[in-house]
C-alpha positions in Angstrom: 32.3 53.5 151.9 34.3 52.3 154.7 33.6 52.2 158.1 35.9 50.7 161.1 35.8 50.7 164.7 38.9 51.6 166.4 40.7 48.6 168.7 42.5 49.7 172.2 45.6 49.2 170.9 45.2 52.5 168.6 43.5 54.7 171.5 46.0 57.8 171.1 46.9 57.3 167.5 46.8 59.7 165.0 43.5 59.3 162.3 46.2 59.3 159.2 48.0 56.9 160.7 45.2 54.8 161.7 43.8 54.6 158.4 47.0 53.8 156.8 47.1 50.9 158.5 43.8 49.4 158.0 43.7 50.2 154.2 47.3 50.1 153.0 46.0 49.8 149.5 44.8 53.4 149.5 46.9 56.0 148.2 48.4 59.1 150.6 46.7 61.4 148.0 43.4 59.9 147.5 43.8 59.7 151.6 44.5 63.7 152.0 41.9 64.7 149.1 39.6 62.9 151.3 40.1 65.0 154.0 40.2 68.3 152.4 36.6 67.3 151.0 35.5 66.5 154.3 35.0 63.0 153.9 36.5 61.2 157.0 34.6 61.2 159.9 34.6 59.9 163.7 31.5 59.1 165.6 29.4 61.2 163.0 31.4 64.3 163.0 34.2 65.7 160.3 37.7 65.7 161.6 41.4 66.7 160.5 44.2 64.7 159.5 45.8 65.5 163.0 42.8 64.0 165.0 44.1 61.7 167.7 41.7 58.8 168.4 40.0 57.1 170.9 39.4 53.4 171.8 35.7 52.6 170.7 35.6 55.4 168.0 34.0 54.7 164.5 36.0 55.9 161.4 33.9 56.8 158.5 35.7 57.5 154.8 33.6 58.5 152.5 35.2 57.2 149.4 34.3 54.5 146.3 35.6 51.0 147.1 37.7 51.2 143.8 40.1 53.5 146.2 40.5 51.3 148.9 41.4 48.3 146.3 44.6 50.5 144.8 42.0 51.1 141.7 41.0 54.7 142.0 42.2 57.7 139.9 45.8 58.4 140.8 46.4 61.3 143.4 49.8 61.9 142.2 51.0 65.3 141.5 51.2 66.4 137.6 54.1 68.2 137.1 53.1 69.8 134.1 50.6 71.8 135.6 52.4 75.2 137.1 56.1 76.0 137.8 56.7 77.5 141.8 58.4 81.1 141.0 58.3 81.7 144.8 57.3 79.9 148.0 57.8 81.4 152.1 56.3 80.8 155.1 52.9 82.6 154.3 52.4 82.4 150.3 53.4 80.7 147.3 53.3 82.2 144.0 53.1 79.7 140.9 53.0 80.1 137.2 50.1 78.4 135.8 50.1 76.6 132.4 47.2 77.6 129.8 44.0 74.6 130.2 44.4 74.2 134.0 41.2 75.3 136.0 42.6 77.1 139.0 39.8 75.3 141.1 37.9 72.0 141.0 35.4 71.8 138.5 31.7 70.0 138.5 33.5 66.5 137.9 36.1 67.1 140.7 38.8 66.3 138.3 41.7 66.7 140.8 43.7 67.8 138.1 43.1 71.9 139.2 45.8 74.3 140.3 44.8 74.7 144.2 44.6 70.6 144.7 47.9 70.3 142.9 49.9 73.3 144.8 48.4 71.1 147.7 49.9 68.0 146.8 53.0 70.2 145.9 53.0 71.7 149.3 52.5 68.2 151.2 55.4 66.7 149.3 58.0 69.4 150.6 56.7 68.3 154.5 54.8 71.1 155.0 51.8 70.8 157.4 48.3 71.8 155.8 45.8 70.4 158.7 45.2 73.9 160.7 44.7 76.2 157.1 43.9 74.6 153.5 46.4 76.5 150.9 43.8 79.0 149.1 43.3 81.4 146.1 44.0 84.5 146.4 43.0 85.7 143.0 41.7 83.8 140.3 42.5 83.6 136.4 40.7 81.7 133.6 41.2 78.3 132.7 42.4 78.8 129.5 45.1 82.1 131.0 48.7 81.4 132.0 50.3 83.1 134.2 51.0 84.0 137.7 48.9 83.1 140.7 49.4 83.9 144.3 48.2 81.3 147.0 48.0 81.8 150.8 49.1 79.3 153.2 47.5 81.2 156.3 44.6 83.2 157.5 46.3 86.6 157.9 48.5 86.1 154.9 45.2 85.2 152.8 43.4 88.3 154.3 46.3 90.5 153.7 47.1 90.0 150.0 43.5 90.1 149.1 43.3 93.7 150.8 46.8 94.6 149.3 45.1 93.3 145.5 41.8 95.6 146.3 44.2 98.5 146.8 46.6 98.1 143.9 49.3 97.8 146.0 50.0 94.6 144.4 50.1 95.2 140.9 49.0 92.8 137.9 50.2 92.9 134.5 49.5 90.8 131.6 51.1 90.1 128.3 48.7 89.4 125.5 48.4 89.1 121.4 45.6 91.0 120.3 44.1 91.2 116.5 45.2 94.7 114.5 47.7 97.4 115.4 46.2 99.9 118.2 46.1 103.4 117.0 47.4 105.0 120.4 50.5 103.5 122.1 49.1 103.5 125.4 45.4 104.1 127.5 43.6 103.9 129.8 40.1 102.2 129.3 36.7 103.0 131.3 33.6 101.5 130.7 30.8 99.3 132.3 30.7 95.2 132.4 27.6 93.7 133.0 27.8 90.0 133.9 25.7 87.3 132.3 26.5 84.1 134.7 23.6 82.0 132.9 25.8 82.0 130.1 29.3 82.4 131.5 29.9 85.9 129.6 30.2 89.3 130.4 29.1 92.3 128.1 30.9 96.0 128.1 29.0 99.7 127.8 30.5 102.9 127.7 27.8 104.0 130.4 26.3 102.5 133.4 23.3 100.0 133.1 21.4 100.3 136.6 22.6 98.4 139.6 23.9 95.3 137.7 26.9 97.0 136.0 29.9 97.5 137.3 33.3 99.8 136.4 36.0 98.5 134.7 39.3 100.0 134.1 41.8 98.4 132.1 45.2 100.1 130.9 47.3 98.9 128.3 50.6 99.7 126.7 51.9 98.9 123.0 55.0 96.3 123.0 55.5 95.4 119.4 52.9 95.6 116.6 53.6 93.1 113.5 51.6 91.1 111.1 48.1 92.9 111.9 48.7 91.8 115.2 49.5 93.5 118.5 51.6 92.7 121.8 50.1 94.5 124.4 51.3 94.8 128.1 48.1 95.3 130.0 47.5 96.2 134.1 44.4 95.6 135.3 42.9 98.3 137.9 39.6 96.9 138.5 39.5 92.9 138.4 36.4 91.6 136.8 35.3 88.7 135.4 36.9 87.7 131.8 38.0 91.7 131.8 41.0 91.6 129.6 39.5 90.0 127.0 36.1 91.8 127.0 37.3 95.1 127.2 40.0 94.4 124.2 37.1 93.0 122.1 34.7 95.8 123.0 37.5 98.4 121.4 38.1 96.6 118.3 41.1 94.5 119.4 40.3 91.1 120.7 42.7 88.2 122.0 44.2 86.3 119.3 42.8 82.8 120.5 40.1 83.7 122.1 36.8 81.5 121.3 34.5 83.6 123.1 35.0 87.3 122.3 37.5 87.0 119.7 37.5 86.5 115.9 37.0 82.9 115.1 38.1 82.8 111.6 41.1 85.0 112.7 42.0 82.2 115.2 41.8 79.4 112.7 43.9 81.4 110.6 46.6 81.7 113.5 46.3 78.2 114.5 45.5 79.3 118.1 44.9 76.6 120.2 44.5 79.0 123.3 44.5 82.6 123.9 47.2 84.5 123.9 47.0 85.9 127.5 49.8 85.7 130.0 49.8 86.9 133.5 53.5 87.9 133.2 54.3 90.1 136.1 53.3 90.8 140.1 54.9 93.8 141.8 54.6 94.4 145.1 54.2 98.0 146.5 53.0 98.3 150.2 52.0 102.0 151.7 51.6 100.9 154.8 53.4 98.1 156.8 51.8 94.7 156.7 52.9 91.1 157.6 54.2 90.6 153.7 56.4 93.9 154.6 59.6 91.6 153.2 58.0 91.4 149.7 58.0 95.1 149.4 59.3 96.4 146.9 59.8 92.8 144.6 58.6 92.2 141.4 57.9 88.5 139.9 58.0 88.0 136.4 58.0 85.5 134.0 58.0 84.9 130.3 54.4 84.2 128.6 54.1 80.6 127.7 52.0 81.1 124.2 53.7 81.4 120.9 54.9 84.6 119.7 56.2 85.6 115.6 59.5 86.6 115.4 60.0 89.8 117.9 62.3 90.9 120.7 59.5 90.6 123.0 60.8 93.2 125.5 62.2 95.9 123.2 59.8 98.9 123.5 
């Protein structure tokens, strides 16, 4: 931690500029991270990057000494973690790589999606002082694909509301073990979450107040070599829903180490689960601040490897 008193000559200076002047070895990324973590205080009160200093103010920055010496972990953006699919004044849609968590883990690893997107937006000159871009929904670390991130409170509220009403529809492609008998089906069951063991269980009937109805729709795209490629639409969004629901009907996702068939996974040399959030479709039933997106579809190719087949031959 560093503490410094503001001289008269810096009165009226933005705190970000002041910190850069006082600690030239401190990287811009590390400084921005400190602000995001609310680890910068003036006179004992947390402040934002646009705070204007007065003479006599005491500025405290709660970072380890190595950051001020220029030897802390790099805060440069890792360009391999996501691709930008759409970006406007309200939202940004990105295609996340597999193996990337959407938010910080217990080790505060900076290579998580939300912090990397924030660094990207700062590189583009976007001001993040008044609102920290926020996830509108989540996907598992080992699932790749499309994620919507809001840039302001109204956009965040709107997207969450439209997702709940299925006016923003989410589609996944996944590779599962076995050949399904029915080419298309709406699955309805009940899920119980075991938070302690980070897994869920599926039942055909409700189990008291701890269970939640889940609805998963699938359509077979292709079948080959005792595997099937499915397009899946989430009509409810519960933890591990697709993975657990497909495993429950006897067709676990290839590469899924938690709900899948590990011997089958090893035979396929699957490093990650073959699951990708590949399409978002916007279809609003009433006017909203994101009306300019109404009727639009955003689609990407899945990042997992597929055997020889025409992906979209249906």
